[in-house]
N, CA, C and O atoms as a GROMACS GRO file, in nm:
protein
  556
    1MET      N    1  -6.508   8.314  -1.064
    1MET     CA    2  -6.552   8.194  -1.130
    1MET      C    3  -6.643   8.234  -1.246
    1MET      O    4  -6.729   8.320  -1.230
    2SER      N    5  -6.623   8.172  -1.360
    2SER     CA    6  -6.709   8.197  -1.475
    2SER      C    7  -6.828   8.103  -1.471
    2SER      O    8  -6.811   7.982  -1.461
    3ILE      N    9  -6.946   8.158  -1.477
    3ILE     CA   10  -7.067   8.076  -1.475
    3ILE      C   11  -7.159   8.122  -1.586
    3ILE      O   12  -7.190   8.241  -1.596
    4THR      N   13  -7.204   8.028  -1.670
    4THR     CA   14  -7.307   8.061  -1.767
    4THR      C   15  -7.441   8.028  -1.702
    4THR      O   16  -7.445   7.964  -1.597
    5GLN      N   17  -7.549   8.072  -1.763
    5GLN     CA   18  -7.678   8.055  -1.698
    5GLN      C   19  -7.718   7.910  -1.678
    5GLN      O   20  -7.804   7.882  -1.595
    6HIS      N   21  -7.658   7.815  -1.751
    6HIS     CA   22  -7.697   7.675  -1.736
    6HIS      C   23  -7.588   7.589  -1.673
    6HIS      O   24  -7.601   7.466  -1.674
    7SER      N   25  -7.482   7.648  -1.618
    7SER     CA   26  -7.370   7.568  -1.569
    7SER      C   27  -7.368   7.551  -1.417
    7SER      O   28  -7.273   7.494  -1.364
    8THR      N   29  -7.469   7.600  -1.346
    8THR     CA   30  -7.462   7.594  -1.201
    8THR      C   31  -7.481   7.452  -1.148
    8THR      O   32  -7.465   7.428  -1.028
    9ASP      N   33  -7.515   7.357  -1.234
    9ASP     CA   34  -7.543   7.222  -1.190
    9ASP      C   35  -7.458   7.121  -1.268
    9ASP      O   36  -7.504   7.012  -1.300
   10THR      N   37  -7.333   7.156  -1.298
   10THR     CA   38  -7.249   7.070  -1.381
   10THR      C   39  -7.173   6.967  -1.297
   10THR      O   40  -7.166   6.978  -1.175
   11VAL      N   41  -7.117   6.868  -1.364
   11VAL     CA   42  -7.033   6.771  -1.295
   11VAL      C   43  -6.908   6.839  -1.241
   11VAL      O   44  -6.851   6.791  -1.142
   12ALA      N   45  -6.864   6.948  -1.301
   12ALA     CA   46  -6.749   7.023  -1.246
   12ALA      C   47  -6.783   7.077  -1.108
   12ALA      O   48  -6.700   7.072  -1.017
   13HIS      N   49  -6.902   7.128  -1.091
   13HIS     CA   50  -6.946   7.176  -0.960
   13HIS      C   51  -6.960   7.060  -0.862
   13HIS      O   52  -6.922   7.072  -0.746
   14ALA      N   53  -7.014   6.948  -0.909
   14ALA     CA   54  -7.028   6.830  -0.822
   14ALA      C   55  -6.890   6.781  -0.777
   14ALA      O   56  -6.874   6.740  -0.662
   15PHE      N   57  -6.791   6.785  -0.868
   15PHE     CA   58  -6.656   6.744  -0.832
   15PHE      C   59  -6.597   6.838  -0.727
   15PHE      O   60  -6.538   6.793  -0.629
   16ALA      N   61  -6.612   6.969  -0.747
   16ALA     CA   62  -6.562   7.065  -0.649
   16ALA      C   63  -6.628   7.043  -0.514
   16ALA      O   64  -6.563   7.052  -0.410
   17ASN      N   65  -6.758   7.014  -0.514
   17ASN     CA   66  -6.829   6.987  -0.389
   17ASN      C   67  -6.777   6.861  -0.321
   17ASN      O   68  -6.762   6.858  -0.199
   18LEU      N   69  -6.748   6.756  -0.399
   18LEU     CA   70  -6.689   6.634  -0.345
   18LEU      C   71  -6.557   6.667  -0.277
   18LEU      O   72  -6.532   6.625  -0.164
   19MET      N   73  -6.472   6.742  -0.346
   19MET     CA   74  -6.340   6.774  -0.294
   19MET      C   75  -6.349   6.859  -0.167
   19MET      O   76  -6.280   6.831  -0.069
   20ASN      N   77  -6.431   6.959  -0.169
   20ASN     CA   78  -6.441   7.048  -0.053
   20ASN      C   79  -6.519   6.985   0.061
   20ASN      O   80  -6.504   7.025   0.177
   21GLY      N   81  -6.603   6.887   0.030
   21GLY     CA   82  -6.677   6.814   0.134
   21GLY      C   83  -6.602   6.692   0.185
   21GLY      O   84  -6.644   6.628   0.281
   22HIS      N   85  -6.488   6.661   0.120
   22HIS     CA   86  -6.404   6.547   0.160
   22HIS      C   87  -6.484   6.418   0.167
   22HIS      O   88  -6.468   6.339   0.260
   23ASP      N   89  -6.571   6.397   0.066
   23ASP     CA   90  -6.663   6.283   0.068
   23ASP      C   91  -6.651   6.199  -0.059
   23ASP      O   92  -6.717   6.229  -0.159
   24PRO      N   93  -6.568   6.093  -0.057
   24PRO     CA   94  -6.553   6.008  -0.175
   24PRO      C   95  -6.684   5.948  -0.223
   24PRO      O   96  -6.701   5.924  -0.343
   25ASP      N   97  -6.778   5.924  -0.132
   25ASP     CA   98  -6.906   5.865  -0.171
   25ASP      C   99  -6.991   5.959  -0.256
   25ASP      O  100  -7.088   5.916  -0.318
   26ALA      N  101  -6.955   6.086  -0.260
   26ALA     CA  102  -7.029   6.183  -0.342
   26ALA      C  103  -7.019   6.149  -0.490
   26ALA      O  104  -7.100   6.197  -0.569
   27VAL      N  105  -6.922   6.068  -0.530
   27VAL     CA  106  -6.913   6.030  -0.673
   27VAL      C  107  -7.038   5.958  -0.719
   27VAL      O  108  -7.070   5.959  -0.838
   28ASP      N  109  -7.110   5.894  -0.626
   28ASP     CA  110  -7.234   5.824  -0.663
   28ASP      C  111  -7.332   5.917  -0.733
   28ASP      O  112  -7.411   5.872  -0.816
   29GLY      N  113  -7.329   6.045  -0.701
   29GLY     CA  114  -7.425   6.139  -0.756
   29GLY      C  115  -7.392   6.192  -0.894
   29GLY      O  116  -7.478   6.253  -0.957
   30PHE      N  117  -7.268   6.170  -0.943
   30PHE     CA  118  -7.235   6.227  -1.073
   30PHE      C  119  -7.141   6.144  -1.159
   30PHE      O  120  -7.111   6.183  -1.272
   31VAL      N  121  -7.092   6.030  -1.109
   31VAL     CA  122  -7.001   5.944  -1.185
   31VAL      C  123  -7.073   5.813  -1.217
   31VAL      O  124  -7.121   5.744  -1.127
   32ALA      N  125  -7.079   5.780  -1.346
   32ALA     CA  126  -7.145   5.656  -1.390
   32ALA      C  127  -7.065   5.534  -1.344
   32ALA      O  128  -6.943   5.542  -1.327
   33GLU      N  129  -7.134   5.422  -1.324
   33GLU     CA  130  -7.068   5.300  -1.280
   33GLU      C  131  -6.960   5.254  -1.378
   33GLU      O  132  -6.856   5.202  -1.337
   34ASN      N  133  -6.984   5.274  -1.507
   34ASN     CA  134  -6.889   5.229  -1.610
   34ASN      C  135  -6.800   5.343  -1.659
   34ASN      O  136  -6.758   5.345  -1.775
   35TYR      N  137  -6.771   5.436  -1.572
   35TYR     CA  138  -6.689   5.555  -1.596
   35TYR      C  139  -6.554   5.516  -1.659
   35TYR      O  140  -6.485   5.427  -1.610
   36ILE      N  141  -6.519   5.583  -1.766
   36ILE     CA  142  -6.390   5.564  -1.832
   36ILE      C  143  -6.301   5.681  -1.793
   36ILE      O  144  -6.335   5.796  -1.819
   37ASN      N  145  -6.188   5.651  -1.730
   37ASN     CA  146  -6.100   5.756  -1.678
   37ASN      C  147  -5.967   5.753  -1.752
   37ASN      O  148  -5.889   5.659  -1.736
   38HIS      N  149  -5.941   5.853  -1.832
   38HIS     CA  150  -5.815   5.864  -1.906
   38HIS      C  151  -5.712   5.934  -1.817
   38HIS      O  152  -5.666   6.044  -1.847
   39ASN      N  153  -5.675   5.868  -1.707
   39ASN     CA  154  -5.583   5.922  -1.609
   39ASN      C  155  -5.496   5.806  -1.562
   39ASN      O  156  -5.548   5.702  -1.522
   40ALA      N  157  -5.366   5.824  -1.566
   40ALA     CA  158  -5.272   5.716  -1.532
   40ALA      C  159  -5.279   5.676  -1.385
   40ALA      O  160  -5.232   5.568  -1.349
   41TYR      N  161  -5.337   5.759  -1.299
   41TYR     CA  162  -5.336   5.734  -1.155
   41TYR      C  163  -5.467   5.677  -1.101
   41TYR      O  164  -5.472   5.628  -0.988
   42VAL      N  165  -5.574   5.682  -1.181
   42VAL     CA  166  -5.705   5.639  -1.135
   42VAL      C  167  -5.765   5.543  -1.237
   42VAL      O  168  -5.776   5.576  -1.355
   43ASP      N  169  -5.803   5.424  -1.193
   43ASP     CA  170  -5.862   5.325  -1.282
   43ASP      C  171  -6.003   5.364  -1.323
   43ASP      O  172  -6.062   5.456  -1.267
   44ASP      N  173  -6.055   5.292  -1.422
   44ASP     CA  174  -6.192   5.312  -1.468
   44ASP      C  175  -6.291   5.267  -1.361
   44ASP      O  176  -6.258   5.188  -1.273
   45GLY      N  177  -6.413   5.319  -1.370
   45GLY     CA  178  -6.522   5.276  -1.284
   45GLY      C  179  -6.544   5.366  -1.164
   45GLY      O  180  -6.452   5.432  -1.115
   46ARG      N  181  -6.667   5.369  -1.119
   46ARG     CA  182  -6.707   5.452  -1.005
   46ARG      C  183  -6.634   5.409  -0.878
   46ARG      O  184  -6.585   5.494  -0.803
   47GLU      N  185  -6.625   5.278  -0.852
   47GLU     CA  186  -6.564   5.231  -0.728
   47GLU      C  187  -6.416   5.266  -0.722
   47GLU      O  188  -6.365   5.302  -0.616
   48ALA      N  189  -6.346   5.256  -0.835
   48ALA     CA  190  -6.204   5.293  -0.839
   48ALA      C  191  -6.188   5.442  -0.810
   48ALA      O  192  -6.092   5.483  -0.744
   49ASN      N  193  -6.281   5.522  -0.860
   49ASN     CA  194  -6.279   5.666  -0.836
   49ASN      C  195  -6.297   5.694  -0.687
   49ASN      O  196  -6.225   5.775  -0.630
   50LYS      N  197  -6.392   5.627  -0.624
   50LYS     CA  198  -6.413   5.642  -0.480
   50LYS      C  199  -6.288   5.604  -0.402
   50LYS      O  200  -6.247   5.675  -0.311
   51ALA      N  201  -6.228   5.491  -0.440
   51ALA     CA  202  -6.110   5.443  -0.368
   51ALA      C  203  -5.994   5.543  -0.378
   51ALA      O  204  -5.924   5.567  -0.281
   52PHE      N  205  -5.976   5.601  -0.498
   52PHE     CA  206  -5.870   5.700  -0.514
   52PHE      C  207  -5.894   5.820  -0.424
   52PHE      O  208  -5.801   5.866  -0.357
   53TRP      N  209  -6.016   5.872  -0.423
   53TRP     CA  210  -6.043   5.991  -0.343
   53TRP      C  211  -6.034   5.962  -0.194
   53TRP      O  212  -5.997   6.050  -0.116
   54ALA      N  213  -6.066   5.840  -0.152
   54ALA     CA  214  -6.048   5.803  -0.011
   54ALA      C  215  -5.899   5.809   0.026
   54ALA      O  216  -5.864   5.858   0.132
   55GLN      N  217  -5.813   5.758  -0.064
   55GLN     CA  218  -5.668   5.766  -0.041
   55GLN      C  219  -5.622   5.912  -0.039
   55GLN      O  220  -5.541   5.951   0.045
   56TRP      N  221  -5.674   5.991  -0.131
   56TRP     CA  222  -5.638   6.134  -0.137
   56TRP      C  223  -5.670   6.203  -0.005
   56TRP      O  224  -5.585   6.271   0.052
   57PHE      N  225  -5.794   6.184   0.044
   57PHE     CA  226  -5.836   6.255   0.166
   57PHE      C  227  -5.762   6.204   0.290
   57PHE      O  228  -5.746   6.278   0.386
   58ALA      N  229  -5.717   6.078   0.288
   58ALA     CA  230  -5.635   6.028   0.399
   58ALA      C  231  -5.500   6.100   0.400
   58ALA      O  232  -5.445   6.127   0.507
   59ALA      N  233  -5.447   6.132   0.283
   59ALA     CA  234  -5.318   6.201   0.272
   59ALA      C  235  -5.332   6.352   0.284
   59ALA      O  236  -5.242   6.419   0.335
   60PHE      N  237  -5.444   6.406   0.237
   60PHE     CA  238  -5.464   6.552   0.232
   60PHE      C  239  -5.601   6.586   0.294
   60PHE      O  240  -5.691   6.630   0.223
   61PRO      N  241  -5.616   6.567   0.425
   61PRO     CA  242  -5.748   6.582   0.487
   61PRO      C  243  -5.803   6.724   0.488
   61PRO      O  244  -5.922   6.744   0.510
   62ASP      N  245  -5.718   6.822   0.465
   62ASP     CA  246  -5.764   6.962   0.466
   62ASP      C  247  -5.777   7.019   0.324
   62ASP      O  248  -5.770   7.141   0.306
   63THR      N  249  -5.795   6.934   0.226
   63THR     CA  250  -5.805   6.978   0.086
   63THR      C  251  -5.910   7.087   0.068
   63THR      O  252  -6.022   7.078   0.117
   64GLU      N  253  -5.869   7.191  -0.004
   64GLU     CA  254  -5.961   7.296  -0.048
   64GLU      C  255  -5.942   7.312  -0.198
   64GLU      O  256  -5.829   7.323  -0.246
   65VAL      N  257  -6.052   7.313  -0.271
   65VAL     CA  258  -6.046   7.323  -0.417
   65VAL      C  259  -6.128   7.442  -0.462
   65VAL      O  260  -6.241   7.463  -0.417
   66SER      N  261  -6.069   7.521  -0.552
   66SER     CA  262  -6.147   7.628  -0.614
   66SER      C  263  -6.176   7.589  -0.758
   66SER      O  264  -6.091   7.534  -0.828
   67LEU      N  265  -6.295   7.618  -0.799
   67LEU     CA  266  -6.338   7.596  -0.938
   67LEU      C  267  -6.318   7.730  -1.008
   67LEU      O  268  -6.398   7.822  -0.990
   68ASP      N  269  -6.212   7.739  -1.087
   68ASP     CA  270  -6.170   7.867  -1.144
   68ASP      C  271  -6.244   7.902  -1.273
   68ASP      O  272  -6.267   8.019  -1.301
   69ASP      N  273  -6.281   7.801  -1.350
   69ASP     CA  274  -6.357   7.821  -1.475
   69ASP      C  275  -6.441   7.698  -1.502
   69ASP      O  276  -6.402   7.586  -1.468
   70VAL      N  277  -6.556   7.718  -1.565
   70VAL     CA  278  -6.642   7.610  -1.611
   70VAL      C  279  -6.686   7.643  -1.752
   70VAL      O  280  -6.729   7.755  -1.780
   71LEU      N  281  -6.674   7.545  -1.841
   71LEU     CA  282  -6.721   7.560  -1.978
   71LEU      C  283  -6.807   7.440  -2.012
   71LEU      O  284  -6.773   7.327  -1.978
   72VAL      N  285  -6.919   7.465  -2.079
   72VAL     CA  286  -7.009   7.358  -2.121
   72VAL      C  287  -7.027   7.369  -2.271
   72VAL      O  288  -7.056   7.476  -2.324
   73ASP      N  289  -7.008   7.256  -2.340
   73ASP     CA  290  -7.027   7.252  -2.486
   73ASP      C  291  -7.087   7.116  -2.522
   73ASP      O  292  -7.016   7.015  -2.521
   74GLY      N  293  -7.213   7.114  -2.552
   74GLY     CA  294  -7.280   6.988  -2.585
   74GLY      C  295  -7.274   6.892  -2.468
   74GLY      O  296  -7.321   6.924  -2.358
   75ASP      N  297  -7.217   6.772  -2.490
   75ASP     CA  298  -7.209   6.672  -2.383
   75ASP      C  299  -7.079   6.681  -2.304
   75ASP      O  300  -7.046   6.591  -2.227
   76ARG      N  301  -7.004   6.790  -2.323
   76ARG     CA  302  -6.876   6.807  -2.252
   76ARG      C  303  -6.885   6.919  -2.150
   76ARG      O  304  -6.942   7.025  -2.175
   77VAL      N  305  -6.826   6.892  -2.033
   77VAL     CA  306  -6.812   6.992  -1.928
   77VAL      C  307  -6.664   7.000  -1.894
   77VAL      O  308  -6.601   6.897  -1.868
   78ALA      N  309  -6.609   7.120  -1.895
   78ALA     CA  310  -6.468   7.140  -1.860
   78ALA      C  311  -6.460   7.229  -1.738
   78ALA      O  312  -6.535   7.325  -1.723
   79GLY      N  313  -6.366   7.195  -1.651
   79GLY     CA  314  -6.342   7.277  -1.533
   79GLY      C  315  -6.193   7.296  -1.512
   79GLY      O  316  -6.114   7.206  -1.537
   80ARG      N  317  -6.157   7.416  -1.466
   80ARG     CA  318  -6.018   7.444  -1.429
   80ARG      C  319  -6.016   7.462  -1.278
   80ARG      O  320  -6.091   7.544  -1.224
   81PHE      N  321  -5.930   7.383  -1.210
   81PHE     CA  322  -5.931   7.374  -1.065
   81PHE      C  323  -5.795   7.408  -1.005
   81PHE      O  324  -5.691   7.387  -1.068
   82THR      N  325  -5.798   7.462  -0.883
   82THR     CA  326  -5.678   7.481  -0.801
   82THR      C  327  -5.702   7.407  -0.670
   82THR      O  328  -5.802   7.429  -0.603
   83TYR      N  329  -5.608   7.319  -0.635
   83TYR     CA  330  -5.615   7.238  -0.513
   83TYR      C  331  -5.510   7.292  -0.416
   83TYR      O  332  -5.396   7.318  -0.454
   84GLN      N  333  -5.549   7.307  -0.290
   84GLN     CA  334  -5.454   7.343  -0.184
   84GLN      C  335  -5.479   7.248  -0.067
   84GLN      O  336  -5.593   7.223  -0.029
   85ALA      N  337  -5.369   7.197  -0.012
   85ALA     CA  338  -5.381   7.101   0.098
   85ALA      C  339  -5.248   7.092   0.171
   85ALA      O  340  -5.148   7.150   0.129
   86THR      N  341  -5.250   7.017   0.280
   86THR     CA  342  -5.129   6.986   0.355
   86THR      C  343  -5.105   6.837   0.345
   86THR      O  344  -5.196   6.757   0.366
   87PHE      N  345  -4.982   6.798   0.312
   87PHE     CA  346  -4.946   6.658   0.292
   87PHE      C  347  -4.927   6.591   0.428
   87PHE      O  348  -4.819   6.597   0.486
   88GLN      N  349  -5.036   6.527   0.479
   88GLN     CA  350  -5.038   6.476   0.616
   88GLN      C  351  -5.037   6.324   0.629
   88GLN      O  352  -5.026   6.272   0.740
   89GLY      N  353  -5.049   6.252   0.517
   89GLY     CA  354  -5.048   6.106   0.523
   89GLY      C  355  -4.980   6.050   0.400
   89GLY      O  356  -4.964   6.123   0.302
   90PRO      N  357  -4.937   5.924   0.402
   90PRO     CA  358  -4.868   5.866   0.287
   90PRO      C  359  -4.952   5.875   0.160
   90PRO      O  360  -5.075   5.862   0.165
   91PHE      N  361  -4.886   5.896   0.047
   91PHE     CA  362  -4.957   5.904  -0.081
   91PHE      C  363  -4.863   5.862  -0.193
   91PHE      O  364  -4.751   5.912  -0.204
   92MET      N  365  -4.909   5.769  -0.275
   92MET     CA  366  -4.832   5.721  -0.390
   92MET      C  367  -4.691   5.676  -0.347
   92MET      O  368  -4.592   5.700  -0.417
   93GLY      N  369  -4.684   5.610  -0.232
   93GLY     CA  370  -4.557   5.558  -0.184
   93GLY      C  371  -4.466   5.658  -0.118
   93GLY      O  372  -4.354   5.624  -0.078
   94LEU      N  373  -4.511   5.782  -0.105
   94LEU     CA  374  -4.428   5.887  -0.044
   94LEU      C  375  -4.474   5.915   0.098
   94LEU      O  376  -4.594   5.917   0.125
   95PRO      N  377  -4.380   5.936   0.190
   95PRO     CA  378  -4.417   5.970   0.326
   95PRO      C  379  -4.462   6.116   0.335
   95PRO      O  380  -4.415   6.200   0.258
   96PRO      N  381  -4.551   6.147   0.428
   96PRO     CA  382  -4.598   6.285   0.441
   96PRO      C  383  -4.486   6.378   0.487
   96PRO      O  384  -4.398   6.340   0.563
   97THR      N  385  -4.493   6.501   0.439
   97THR     CA  386  -4.394   6.602   0.476
   97THR      C  387  -4.451   6.705   0.573
   97THR      O  388  -4.376   6.779   0.637
   98GLY      N  389  -4.584   6.711   0.584
   98GLY     CA  390  -4.646   6.813   0.666
   98GLY      C  391  -4.646   6.950   0.599
   98GLY      O  392  -4.688   7.049   0.658
   99ARG      N  393  -4.599   6.953   0.476
   99ARG     CA  394  -4.591   7.081   0.403
   99ARG      C  395  -4.716   7.106   0.319
   99ARG      O  396  -4.783   7.012   0.276
  100PRO      N  397  -4.746   7.234   0.296
  100PRO     CA  398  -4.857   7.266   0.206
  100PRO      C  399  -4.820   7.232   0.062
  100PRO      O  400  -4.704   7.242   0.022
  101VAL      N  401  -4.920   7.192  -0.015
  101VAL     CA  402  -4.903   7.162  -0.157
  101VAL      C  403  -5.013   7.233  -0.235
  101VAL      O  404  -5.121   7.260  -0.183
  102VAL      N  405  -4.981   7.263  -0.360
  102VAL     CA  406  -5.076   7.325  -0.452
  102VAL      C  407  -5.070   7.246  -0.582
  102VAL      O  408  -4.962   7.211  -0.630
  103MET      N  409  -5.187   7.219  -0.640
  103MET     CA  410  -5.193   7.152  -0.768
  103MET      C  411  -5.299   7.220  -0.854
  103MET      O  412  -5.396   7.276  -0.802
  104HIS      N  413  -5.280   7.214  -0.984
  104HIS     CA  414  -5.376   7.270  -1.079
  104HIS      C  415  -5.417   7.160  -1.176
  104HIS      O  416  -5.337   7.074  -1.211
  105SER      N  417  -5.542   7.164  -1.219
  105SER     CA  418  -5.587   7.070  -1.321
  105SER      C  419  -5.688   7.135  -1.412
  105SER      O  420  -5.755   7.232  -1.376
  106ILE      N  421  -5.696   7.079  -1.530
  106ILE     CA  422  -5.805   7.108  -1.623
  106ILE      C  423  -5.868   6.973  -1.652
  106ILE      O  424  -5.802   6.882  -1.702
  107ASP      N  425  -5.994   6.961  -1.620
  107ASP     CA  426  -6.067   6.834  -1.635
  107ASP      C  427  -6.179   6.852  -1.737
  107ASP      O  428  -6.245   6.956  -1.741
  108ILE      N  429  -6.198   6.749  -1.818
  108ILE     CA  430  -6.307   6.747  -1.915
  108ILE      C  431  -6.384   6.618  -1.894
  108ILE      O  432  -6.326   6.510  -1.891
  109TRP      N  433  -6.514   6.631  -1.880
  109TRP     CA  434  -6.601   6.515  -1.865
  109TRP      C  435  -6.697   6.507  -1.983
  109TRP      O  436  -6.746   6.610  -2.030
  110ARG      N  437  -6.724   6.386  -2.029
  110ARG     CA  438  -6.835   6.360  -2.121
  110ARG      C  439  -6.951   6.317  -2.034
  110ARG      O  440  -6.938   6.226  -1.951
  111VAL      N  441  -7.065   6.382  -2.053
  111VAL     CA  442  -7.180   6.364  -1.964
  111VAL      C  443  -7.297   6.308  -2.042
  111VAL      O  444  -7.331   6.358  -2.150
  112VAL      N  445  -7.360   6.204  -1.988
  112VAL     CA  446  -7.480   6.146  -2.045
  112VAL      C  447  -7.585   6.138  -1.934
  112VAL      O  448  -7.561   6.079  -1.829
  113ASP      N  449  -7.700   6.197  -1.958
  113ASP     CA  450  -7.809   6.197  -1.859
  113ASP      C  451  -7.763   6.246  -1.723
  113ASP      O  452  -7.802   6.191  -1.620
  114GLY      N  453  -7.681   6.350  -1.722
  114GLY     CA  454  -7.637   6.413  -1.598
  114GLY      C  455  -7.524   6.342  -1.526
  114GLY      O  456  -7.480   6.388  -1.420
  115MET      N  457  -7.476   6.231  -1.580
  115MET     CA  458  -7.369   6.154  -1.517
  115MET      C  459  -7.243   6.158  -1.603
  115MET      O  460  -7.250   6.148  -1.725
  116ALA      N  461  -7.128   6.172  -1.537
  116ALA     CA  462  -7.000   6.168  -1.608
  116ALA      C  463  -6.973   6.025  -1.650
  116ALA      O  464  -6.971   5.935  -1.566
  117VAL      N  465  -6.953   6.002  -1.779
  117VAL     CA  466  -6.926   5.868  -1.829
  117VAL      C  467  -6.781   5.852  -1.876
  117VAL      O  468  -6.732   5.741  -1.892
  118GLU      N  469  -6.714   5.966  -1.898
  118GLU     CA  470  -6.575   5.963  -1.945
  118GLU      C  471  -6.505   6.089  -1.896
  118GLU      O  472  -6.567   6.195  -1.883
  119HIS      N  473  -6.373   6.078  -1.870
  119HIS     CA  474  -6.299   6.189  -1.811
  119HIS      C  475  -6.157   6.195  -1.866
  119HIS      O  476  -6.091   6.093  -1.883
  120TRP      N  477  -6.113   6.317  -1.893
  120TRP     CA  478  -5.974   6.346  -1.931
  120TRP      C  479  -5.926   6.458  -1.840
  120TRP      O  480  -6.006   6.541  -1.797
  121ASP      N  481  -5.797   6.461  -1.811
  121ASP     CA  482  -5.745   6.574  -1.736
  121ASP      C  483  -5.602   6.605  -1.773
  121ASP      O  484  -5.529   6.520  -1.824
  122GLN      N  485  -5.564   6.728  -1.746
  122GLN     CA  486  -5.426   6.775  -1.758
  122GLN      C  487  -5.388   6.826  -1.620
  122GLN      O  488  -5.452   6.916  -1.566
  123LEU      N  489  -5.283   6.767  -1.565
  123LEU     CA  490  -5.238   6.801  -1.430
  123LEU      C  491  -5.097   6.857  -1.436
  123LEU      O  492  -5.022   6.824  -1.527
  124ASP      N  493  -5.062   6.941  -1.341
  124ASP     CA  494  -4.922   6.984  -1.329
  124ASP      C  495  -4.847   6.882  -1.243
  124ASP      O  496  -4.794   6.914  -1.137
  125THR      N  497  -4.844   6.760  -1.293
  125THR     CA  498  -4.794   6.644  -1.219
  125THR      C  499  -4.650   6.662  -1.170
  125THR      O  500  -4.620   6.632  -1.055
  126GLN      N  501  -4.562   6.711  -1.256
  126GLN     CA  502  -4.421   6.725  -1.217
  126GLN      C  503  -4.405   6.817  -1.097
  126GLN      O  504  -4.334   6.784  -1.002
  127ALA      N  505  -4.471   6.932  -1.100
  127ALA     CA  506  -4.462   7.026  -0.989
  127ALA      C  507  -4.526   6.968  -0.863
  127ALA      O  508  -4.475   6.987  -0.753
  128PHE      N  509  -4.638   6.897  -0.879
  128PHE     CA  510  -4.705   6.838  -0.764
  128PHE      C  511  -4.619   6.730  -0.699
  128PHE      O  512  -4.604   6.728  -0.577
  129LEU      N  513  -4.563   6.640  -0.780
  129LEU     CA  514  -4.478   6.534  -0.725
  129LEU      C  515  -4.354   6.591  -0.658
  129LEU      O  516  -4.306   6.536  -0.559
  130ALA      N  517  -4.300   6.699  -0.712
  130ALA     CA  518  -4.185   6.764  -0.648
  130ALA      C  519  -4.223   6.816  -0.510
  130ALA      O  520  -4.145   6.803  -0.415
  131GLN      N  521  -4.343   6.873  -0.498
  131GLN     CA  522  -4.389   6.920  -0.366
  131GLN      C  523  -4.407   6.803  -0.270
  131GLN      O  524  -4.374   6.815  -0.152
  132LEU      N  525  -4.460   6.691  -0.319
  132LEU     CA  526  -4.478   6.574  -0.233
  132LEU      C  527  -4.345   6.522  -0.182
  132LEU      O  528  -4.334   6.473  -0.069
  133ALA      N  529  -4.242   6.533  -0.266
  133ALA     CA  530  -4.108   6.488  -0.228
  133ALA      C  531  -4.038   6.588  -0.138
  133ALA      O  532  -3.926   6.564  -0.092
  134GLY      N  533  -4.103   6.703  -0.113
  134GLY     CA  534  -4.045   6.805  -0.025
  134GLY      C  535  -3.953   6.901  -0.096
  134GLY      O  536  -3.876   6.974  -0.033
  135GLU      N  537  -3.961   6.902  -0.231
  135GLU     CA  538  -3.877   6.993  -0.310
  135GLU      C  539  -3.951   7.123  -0.335
  135GLU      O  540  -4.074   7.126  -0.332
  136ASP      N  541  -3.878   7.228  -0.359
  136ASP     CA  542  -3.939   7.356  -0.396
  136ASP      C  543  -3.982   7.347  -0.540
  136ASP      O  544  -3.898   7.329  -0.629
  137ALA      N  545  -4.113   7.358  -0.564
  137ALA     CA  546  -4.165   7.343  -0.699
  137ALA      C  547  -4.175   7.476  -0.772
  137ALA      O  548  -4.231   7.483  -0.882
  138GLY      N  549  -4.122   7.582  -0.713
  138GLY     CA  550  -4.124   7.711  -0.780
  138GLY      C  551  -4.263   7.771  -0.790
  138GLY      O  552  -4.293   7.843  -0.885
  139GLN      N  553  -4.347   7.742  -0.693
  139GLN     CA  554  -4.485   7.794  -0.695
  139GLN      C  555  -4.486   7.942  -0.671
  139GLN      O  556  -4.593   8.003  -0.669
   0.00000   0.00000   0.00000
């Protein structure tokens, strides 16, 4: 993991802690109430973020996330993540397969007063959805 001397307390670390702690309520500590989320799967706002992660953990209760890189530039924090889990509950209309899944993301947050107020991400959505459908995603 790449860490600069001032990045040990970033929203990227808080997000990784939320994921590895399986605690949707942890968003209260780093996501602003009026959070703008540029993600087709998650609505704006802190409560929508909590609701999404509650659904995620119901489907993937053994989620483990590694924070592979963190970059900080002004009011932006970027993190590169690897997610590993087992598909154990329904998700996005798909029935669970019981199979392991892997997903990668690059997330960028705009941070004001220590809280994420805006978020962008790049996901390997096609490969992830193929795994959810039980297809070999060529991992």
